[in-house]
N, C-alpha and C positions, 0 to 999 in steps of 0.2 A: 726687457724682451717680452715679459708677460703682458705688460701694458700695450706693447706694439701689436702683439697677437690679438689682444682683445679689440684694439682699434680696428684692425683689419677685418675681424669678424663683424663688429658693429657696423662698419661702413658697408660691408657686403650685404648684411641683413637689411639695413635701411634702404638700400637701392634695389632690393628684391632680386639680387642676382640668382638666377636659377634657369632651368630649361623653360622654353616657351611652347605654346600650342603649335603643332605642325600646321603651317599655313597652306600646305599642299593637299590637305584632305579634301577640300572643296573641288580642287582640280581633278582629283582621282574620282570623286563622286560624279562629276560631270562626264568624265570619259568612260567610266566603267559601271556607272549606276550606283545610286545612293544605297539601294537595298543590299547589294553585294558588299559594298565597303562597310556598311553598318554591321553586317554579319561578321566580317573579319575583325573589326574593332571590338565587338562584343566578346569575341573569344580570347583576344589578347595573344594567345599562342595556340598553335595548331600544327598538324602534319599535312603536307600537300597531298598525300595519298588519299585523303578524305574528300578531295575535290575532283571535279570533272576535268577532262583535258583542256577545255576552253578556259575554265577557271584557273587552272594551273598556269596557263599562259599569262593571264592577267596578273597573278601573284608574282610571276617572274618579272613582269614589267614594273610592278610596284617596288621592286628592289632598287630601281634606278634612283640616283640622287635627286633627279628633278621632282620626285615625289617625297623627298625628305632624307632618306627613303621612308616609305610607309611600312615596308616589311623588310626584315633582315632574318637570316637563317644561321643557326648555330647547332652543330651536331644533329642535323636533319630535323630540327624543330624550328618552325617559323614563328617569329614574334612580330606583333604590330607595334609601330612606333608613333604614338599620338603626340609626342613632344620631341622637339629638336633643340639643339644647343643654342643658347644666346651667344652673341659675339661681343666680347669685352675687350676694349682697348684701354691700356694704361700708359700714360706718359709720366715720366719722372725727371727731376732735375739732374742732368748729367754731372757727375763728379761728387754727388752726395750719396755716401754709402747708406745713410739712414733712409733716404727716399727710395733707393733701390731695394733695400731690405723690405720696406713696407710694400712696395710694388710686388715683390716676389711672394710675400705672404698672401696678398689678395689673389694673385694668380693661382697659388696652390688651392685656395678655397674655390676659385672658379673651376679648376680641373675636377675637384671632388664633387662639385655640384653639376657636373656634366656640361660645362660651357667651354667654348673656344676662347682663348685669351692670348693677347700679344702685349709685350711691354717694350717701349721704345724710349730712349733718352732724348731730352731737349732742354735747352737753356737759352738765356739771353745772348750768349756768345754765338749761338747758331743764328739767331736773328741778325746780329751785327754782321756776321760773315756773309749772310745772304744779301743784305742790302749793300755791302761793300763790293761784292764780286759779281752779282747778277747783272747782265746787260739791261739797259733801260727798258727795251721793248718787252722783256720777260716780266717786268714788274706790273705790266698792265694785264697780264694773263690770269685766268682763273685756273688754279692748279688742279688738273684732272685727277691726279693721284689722291689728293686730299678729298675731292668730291667722291671718288670711288670708295674710299675708306668709310666716310660717314654714311654712305648709302648702304653699307653692309655692317653697320655698327648698331648694337642694341644699347650698350652701356659704355660710356666714355669717362675715364677718371684721369684727372691731372693732379700729380702729387708734387708739392714743394712750394717755393716762393721765388720771386725774381732775384737772381743773384746780383744783378746790376740794375737798380731802380731807375738809372738815367741812361739806359742803353741806347735810346733813340737819338741822343745828342749827335748832331752832325749828319744824321740820315733823314731829317725831316722831309726834305723835298722828295726823296726816293720813296719814303713811306707813303706820301701823298699820291704818288703815281699808282699805287696798288689799292687805294681806298675804295674805288668802285668795285673791283673784284672781291675785296674783303666784304663789302656790303652784300654782294651777290652770294658769297659763300654763306654768310649768316642766314640769308633767306632760304637757301637750299637746306642748311642744317635745320632750320626751324620747321621745314616740311617733313622731316623724318621723325619717327617715334623713338627718339634717343633719350635715355636717362643719363644726363651729364652731371659730373661732380667735380668741384674744385676742392681738393683736399690740401689745405694749407699746412705746411710742415717746414720747420726751420732749416735754413741752408746757410752756407758761408756767403756773406754779402759784401759787396765792395763799399757799401755805405750803410751805416747803422744810425737809427734815430733814437734808440734807447740803448742801455747797456746790453751786452751780449747775453748776460745771465737773464735779464728781464725778458729779452726777446725769446729765448728758449722757454722760460718758465710760463710765460703767458700763452704761448702756443699750446703747450702740453695741458695746462690747466683748463683753458677754454675748450679744448677738444674733449677732455674728460667731462666737463660740465655740459657738453652738448647732449649727453644722454641722461641728464638728471631730471627728476620730477619737478624740482624748483623752477627750472627754466620753462618747463611745460606750463606750469601755473601762470607765469608771467605772460607767456604767449596766449594762453586761453583768455586772460584778462583783457589784453589789448584787442584781440580778435573780436571779442564780444562788444567792446566799446566802439569799434569802427563799423561793425556790421550794420547795413541798411542806412548808413549816414550819407549825406550829400556834400556838405561844405566843410572844408578843413581850413583852420587858421593856425599859424605858428608865430609865436612872439618870444622875445627874450630881451634882456637888458642891453644887448649890444646894438639895438635898433632894428633887429629883425622883426618884420611884420609882413607876412605873405599869406595869401589865400589861394585856394584852388578847389576844384570839384572832384569828388570820387563817386558821383552819382552813377548807379547801375554798374559799378566796377566790383569785381570779385575780390574779397579780402583773402589774402593768401598767407600761409605760414611756412616758415623754414624750420622744421624740427624733425625728430625721428619717430613721430607717432602717426604720421599720415599714411593712408593706404596707398601703396604703389599702383599707379595706373600705367600698365605697360603699353597701352595704345596711344598714349599722349606724350608729347615732348615735355620732359620734366627736368628741373635743375636742382641739384643738392649742393649745399655748401658745408664744409667741415672746417672750422667749427660752425655749428648751426646756432640759430637763436635770433629770429626776427619775425615780425609780422609786416607784410608789405602789400602794396596795392599800386596799380597803375592809374594815376590821376587822368582826368579828361585832358588831353594833350594841349588844348587851346585855352585852358582855364586859369593858369597860374599868373598872378599879378602881385608885385611887391618886391621887397628886398630881404635877403637872408645872408648871414655870414656863417661860413663853415670853418671849423677849426682845422680839419685835416682833409686834404684831397691829394690822391696819389694817382694821377693819370699814368697808364701803363707806359713805361719808358721815359717819363718826363719828371720823375722824382717827386718829392713831397712839396706841396703848396700849402702854406699856412695862412689862416685868416683871409680866406677867399670870400669876397662879398659880391654876390650876383644880384642883378636887378632883372626881374622877369616882366614881360608884357605879353599878354595873350598867349602865354605858354612858352615863349622863347626868351633866351638870354639876350638882353640888349646892352648890358654894361658889366664889366668885371674889374674889380680892384683886389689887390692882395699884398701881403707882406713881401718886401724885397722884389725879386724879379718874378714872383709867382704869377702875376697877371699876364706877363709876357709869355711864360711857359704854358699857361692855360690857353692863350690864344693860338700858340703854336700847335697845341694838341688839337684844337678845333680845326686849324688849317689843314692838318694832315688827314682829317676824316671827312666823310661826306654823308649826305642824306640828312635826316632830322637829328643831327648830332648835338644841336644846342636847344632842343625842345624837352620839356619836362617829361620824364619817363616813369618815375617811381617815387613813392614815399615809403620808407622803411623805418621801423622802430626797433632798436636794439634790445635784446632780451637775455643775453648770456651774462650771468652774474660774475663770471671769471675773466671776461674779455677786457683788455686794457689797450691803450694806444701802443702800437709797435711800428706803425708805418707800413702796414700791409692791409689793404682795404678789406679783404675777406674776414680779417680779425677785427679791425677797427669798427666796421659797420655793425658788429654784434654787441658793442659795449652797452650794457644796461645803464640807462640814463642818457642815452643818445638817440638822435634820429638821423636819418640820411635821406637825401634827395638825389635822384639820378637824372641825368639827361642822356638822350640818345635812344638806342634800340630798346624796344619793350614789347616785341611780338612774342609768340610762343608761350612760355611759362608765365610771363607777366600779364598776358591777356590784354595787351595794349595795341596801339596802331602805328607806332613809329618804326620806320625802317631806316637804319643807320649803320655805319661801319663800326660804331663804338657804343659802349655803355659805360658811363662814368658815374660812380657813386661818390658822394661828397658828404662827409660826416660832421655833424654838429653836436657838441656836448651840451646837454640841456641841464643836467644836474649841477647845482651850485651856481647856475647862471640865470636863475629865474626863468628857465625855459618852459614855456607852456604850449600845450596843444589843445585846440578846441575842435569839437565835431558838432556841427549844427548849433554853434554858440554855447555848447556845453563843455566845460573843462574836463578833459579826459587824462591829461598829464599836467602835473604841477611841479615845477622845479625838477623835472626829469623823472618823476615817479607817478605811477598810475593813481588816479583819484577814485 
């Protein structure tokens, strides 16, 4: 319980959950004069009797919620309100007491910090029920309720893991019907200043890829490591090695040899030490631990094999080998029926779904493979490449209805990464 409370606090701190500047002050200044509003804000609290009749009328108007409100009154004392509540939305996996407990702990912190907060359940059974029951014509619609929610959200947190990694089986055609609206929703989301977080947490799953004990242990240990200085040191190292570089080449013993450009692209870091920018669309992952960048979308050429790929709803794909030409996937092979499921995933999505979107380097020393992308992509000694959406926090140019991370273990595989022909990772370790 103590660790759960610490995690709730650490997540809240990392995301900068607090009150925000009252955005209605400028409106009040335009309507009632900057000089008068400045005078009120400077005093912080005051009595109305010290103002003229006209000024009292303005003060009464400033109590309206359309100004925040900018003024509120308690026991005949007026107070100015330069900050207003952030709106925090938390979703957790339904049926998981642990996820619900963590959601409530974060909600309590939100309330104490003066924020509005709602928590709602969701899981893959809900997805299956929707695609099973909704009429075909509804699947083509953009959900106006979902749009209204994101337009009024400052912080969005999803807690848990997929309870059914293969939930999309049998619904592929109906999922495809909604791909255009899903892509549109991503674009609208991207236009908001939302700080979003995926907080991976163990749940009861229909299909396990490792023992249940390892599944739980890796989740907890990698979450704890997310706040360690050791991880920060690894991130600092790779960030420095990629900064101001142009050409990347990745090779390994399995025949991987791929190149692409990161020229003029921003090197980004996923950790708990960055300064929160409340005016920009941000994304946080827990566990944290990677350095990432959006490659030039038309620049990838070559072949690469990924150990683990888990498209949402399509289960685990092992040994997926992709061939890229001018940034796009032109061929796919995999173990078992993996290539077939990969193509089904592409079929149900739209936009630049098969174009390179991200290079990431795993930096979390406690992360191990569990079959959950948000954990697997953080494995120290691994890299991952994503295809699909990379607007917003990635600073790329792809608009798509999906973003698929594919993980490659470099350690022990003679996996090397070169930046401008200089070796920066040798056999999965920084050089």
